[in-house]
N, C-alpha and C positions, 0 to 999 in steps of 0.2 A: 504493501499500499503506499502509498507517496504522500511527503508532507503537504497538506494542504496551504494555501497563502492566505495569510491573516488580512482583512482588509481595513486598513486604518482610514479613521474619520479624520479628514482634514478641518481642524478648528480655526484656523487661520490663525494672525497674527496677535490681531487684536480684538475686539466684540465689533461685529457688523461691518468688518474694513473690505469684505469681498473678496479674501485671498481663501475662505475654506470653503468645504463642499457645500451644494445646496441642500437644504431638507431631505429633497428628496434624494439624492445621491446617497447622503447619508444615511437613510430609513434604508434603502437597496442594499448596502453593505453591511447594515445589521441585519439584515434577513437573511445574506447569503452566507452569512459569519455563523446565524443558528443554521442554517440548511448543513454547514458542514457538521458540525458540532451534531445536529440529530443524525448526519447519516455516519459519523462515525460511533456515535450510541447504539444505534439498530444495527451496527456490522457488528458488535458485540453481544447481541441480541441472540445467539445461536437458537433456542428453544422458544422464541417468541413469545416468551410471557411475560414480556413489557419490560422483563427487569435485563441489565446488561449481566452476562455471565462472570462470576469470579469477583463481581464489585461487591463489597459488603457495603449494605445500604443503612445499618442499622445505626441508631444515635451516636454510639461510639465507635463506628469503625471497628466492630470487630477486638477492642482492645479494653482490656479491663483495668480497673482501680487496683491491682494487686502491685504493690510496691516490694 
């Protein structure tokens, strides 16, 4: 699997200076970034149960408080 490219939203140098991405371009980048994350997550779900396999989703992440 190749490493996906992260799309960076350009904020501009100063507020409203016209050098950043438009709202439409920024939200397109956000959607594209989430689509990549969703694709990677679903690729990890080999049994189709909606949970990525091999990832402990418990609040403790499988860790214990035993010191």
